[in-house]
C-alpha positions in Angstrom: 130.4 91.0 -43.9 129.9 93.4 -46.8 132.1 96.0 -45.1 134.9 93.4 -44.7 134.6 92.6 -48.4 134.8 96.3 -49.3 137.8 96.8 -47.1 139.6 93.8 -48.6 138.8 94.9 -52.1 140.2 98.4 -51.4 143.4 96.9 -49.9 143.8 94.7 -53.0 143.2 97.6 -55.3 145.7 99.7 -53.4 148.3 97.0 -53.6 147.7 96.5 -57.3 148.1 100.2 -57.8 151.4 100.3 -55.9 152.6 97.3 -57.9 151.8 99.1 -61.1 153.8 102.1 -59.9 156.7 99.8 -59.0 156.7 98.1 -62.4 156.6 101.5 -64.2 159.5 102.8 -62.1 161.5 99.6 -62.7 161.0 99.9 -66.5 162.0 103.5 -66.5 165.1 102.7 -64.4 166.0 99.9 -66.8 165.9 102.3 -69.8 167.8 104.9 -67.8 170.6 102.7 -66.4 170.8 99.4 -68.3 169.4 100.0 -71.8 172.1 102.6 -72.8 174.7 99.8 -72.6 172.6 97.7 -75.1 172.4 100.3 -77.9 169.3 102.2 -76.6 170.7 105.6 -75.7 168.9 108.0 -73.3 167.1 111.0 -74.9 169.4 113.5 -73.3 167.9 116.5 -75.0 164.4 115.6 -73.8 165.7 114.9 -70.3 167.4 118.4 -70.2 164.1 120.0 -71.5 162.2 118.2 -68.7 164.8 119.3 -66.1 164.4 122.9 -67.2 160.6 122.6 -66.9 160.7 120.8 -63.5 163.5 122.6 -61.9 164.5 126.0 -63.3 161.0 127.2 -64.0 159.9 126.2 -60.5 162.5 128.4 -58.8 160.5 131.7 -58.5 157.4 130.2 -56.8 159.4 127.8 -54.7 161.7 130.6 -53.5 158.8 132.8 -52.5 157.0 130.0 -50.6 160.0 128.6 -48.8 161.2 132.1 -47.9 157.9 132.8 -46.2 157.9 129.3 -44.6 161.3 130.1 -43.0 160.1 133.4 -41.7 156.9 131.7 -40.3 159.1 129.0 -38.6 161.3 131.7 -37.0 158.2 133.6 -35.7 156.6 130.4 -34.3 159.8 129.2 -32.7 160.6 132.6 -31.2 157.1 132.7 -29.7 157.9 129.7 -27.5 161.7 130.2 -27.1 161.4 133.7 -25.7 159.5 132.3 -22.7 162.7 130.5 -21.7 165.1 133.2 -22.8 166.4 131.0 -25.6 166.0 133.2 -28.6 169.5 132.2 -29.7 168.0 128.8 -30.8 165.8 130.3 -33.4 168.3 129.7 -36.1 168.8 126.1 -35.1 165.0 125.5 -35.1 164.6 126.9 -38.6 167.6 125.1 -40.0 166.7 121.7 -38.7 163.0 122.0 -39.5 163.8 123.0 -43.1 166.6 120.6 -43.9 165.0 117.5 -42.4 161.3 117.9 -43.2 159.8 121.1 -44.6 162.3 121.8 -47.3 161.8 118.4 -49.1 158.1 118.3 -48.3 157.2 121.8 -49.5 159.4 121.3 -52.6 157.5 118.1 -53.4 154.1 119.7 -53.0 155.1 122.6 -55.3 156.5 120.2 -57.9 153.3 118.0 -57.7 151.2 121.0 -58.5 153.4 122.1 -61.4 154.9 119.0 -62.9 153.1 115.9 -61.6 149.8 117.2 -62.9 151.5 118.2 -66.2 152.9 114.7 -66.7 149.5 113.2 -66.3 147.9 115.7 -68.6 150.5 115.4 -71.3 150.5 111.6 -71.4 146.8 111.4 -70.9 146.2 113.7 -73.9 148.5 111.6 -76.0 146.6 108.5 -75.1 143.2 110.0 -75.9 144.5 111.3 -79.2 146.0 107.8 -79.9 149.6 109.2 -80.1 150.7 106.4 -77.8 149.3 103.8 -80.2 151.2 105.6 -83.0 154.4 105.3 -81.1 153.9 101.6 -80.6 153.1 101.2 -84.3 156.5 102.8 -85.1 158.2 100.3 -82.6 158.9 103.2 -80.1 158.4 102.1 -76.5 156.3 104.8 -74.8 158.0 104.3 -71.5 161.5 104.8 -73.0 160.3 107.7 -75.1 158.2 109.6 -72.7 158.6 108.4 -69.1 162.3 107.8 -68.7 163.4 111.4 -69.5 160.9 112.6 -66.8 162.3 110.1 -64.3 165.8 111.3 -64.9 164.9 115.0 -64.8 162.9 114.6 -61.6 165.5 112.4 -59.8 168.2 115.0 -60.5 166.2 118.2 -60.0 164.1 117.6 -56.9 167.2 117.2 -54.6 168.6 120.4 -56.2 165.4 122.2 -55.6 165.4 121.0 -52.0 168.8 122.4 -51.4 167.6 125.7 -52.8 164.4 125.6 -50.7 166.5 125.0 -47.6 168.7 128.0 -48.4 165.6 130.2 -49.0 164.0 129.0 -45.7 167.2 129.9 -43.8 167.2 133.3 -45.5 163.6 133.9 -44.5 164.4 132.9 -40.9 167.4 135.3 -40.9 165.0 138.2 -41.7 163.4 137.7 -38.3 166.7 136.7 -36.6 168.4 139.9 -37.6 165.3 142.2 -37.0 164.1 140.8 -33.7 166.3 138.1 -32.2 169.5 140.0 -31.9 171.5 138.2 -34.6 173.8 139.7 -37.2 173.4 138.2 -40.6 176.8 136.5 -40.4 176.0 135.4 -36.9 172.7 133.8 -38.0 174.4 131.9 -40.8 177.1 130.7 -38.3 174.5 129.5 -35.9 172.7 127.7 -38.7 175.9 125.9 -39.8 176.6 124.9 -36.2 173.1 123.5 -35.8 173.2 121.3 -38.9 174.9 117.9 -39.2 175.6 116.2 -42.5 173.0 113.5 -41.7 170.3 116.2 -41.5 171.0 117.4 -45.0 171.5 113.8 -46.4 168.2 112.6 -44.9 166.3 115.5 -46.6 168.0 114.8 -49.9 167.2 111.1 -49.7 163.6 111.9 -49.1 163.5 114.4 -52.0 164.9 111.8 -54.3 162.2 109.3 -53.3 159.6 112.0 -53.6 160.8 112.7 -57.2 160.5 109.0 -58.1 157.0 108.8 -56.5 155.7 112.0 -58.2 156.9 110.9 -61.6 155.6 107.3 -61.3 152.1 108.5 -60.2 151.9 111.3 -62.9 153.0 109.1 -65.7 150.9 106.1 -64.6 147.7 108.2 -64.3 148.4 109.5 -67.9 149.0 106.0 -69.2 145.7 104.6 -67.8 143.6 107.6 -68.9 140.2 106.6 -70.3 138.7 107.9 -73.5 137.6 111.5 -73.8 138.8 114.9 -72.6 136.9 114.5 -69.3 139.1 111.6 -68.4 142.2 113.7 -68.9 141.0 116.1 -66.3 140.2 113.2 -63.9 143.6 111.7 -64.4 145.3 115.0 -63.7 143.3 115.5 -60.5 144.0 111.9 -59.4 147.7 112.4 -60.1 147.8 115.4 -57.7 145.7 113.8 -54.9 147.5 110.4 -55.0 150.9 112.0 -55.3 150.4 114.1 -52.2 149.1 111.1 -50.2 152.0 108.9 -51.3 154.6 111.6 -50.7 153.3 111.9 -47.1 153.4 108.1 -46.7 157.0 107.9 -48.1 158.0 110.8 -45.8 156.6 108.9 -42.8 158.5 105.7 -43.8 161.8 107.4 -44.3 161.5 109.6 -41.2 160.8 106.5 -39.1 163.7 104.7 -40.8 166.1 107.5 -40.1 164.9 107.7 -36.5 165.3 104.0 -35.7 168.7 104.0 -37.4 169.8 106.8 -35.1 170.0 109.4 -37.9 167.5 111.7 -36.2 
């Protein structure tokens, strides 16, 4: 009986948490889409600054990781394909794996480590130092002032980063394709283009957009509910990373199943 109660309480807590994330996302969406038509403009400069932090500064590490991921995929695919004399399908395997799944997912994990944790730390520190209370005292809504620019930046930059990650993965795969699989560089790119359909790219970009919303919602929510003391900021930051990764995987599963049953994959 006690186990059942604990399971039920855990489920209720999880649903309440998801409800809080949904409410925060809805409020941020309101300030991003509706409020500008009611005399509450978006903080464009802040959104651009966040986009630079989330997107441009993540390019070096993301490029390196996805390049190696593409190379690893090519090696693993070739290990099996050469048994069937089908080395010409290495480019297809890398392109489809990156565009549908690994490109968006690896990008999300990198961004969680860089930006999701930073969102929680920034807002959590502001709460501990009572800066959020000061904003409310000055009649400045913290969600509009702090959260909405982050949502806008993440919603725009994560799909852009995913496109870049896909390209770097293909480039990494081409290194093996040219060296060991008998491709020329132009031939490898041509085989990649032939293997991909528009739905493959679109499905990855839709996932990355949802990942961006999820990461921002979790990071900002964990910051907003931070307890008193510096130790709580650290806990909120850790929680933001762990929960973001879990929810990104869950969102990935939902949308992969959705695209599958709709015939997209």
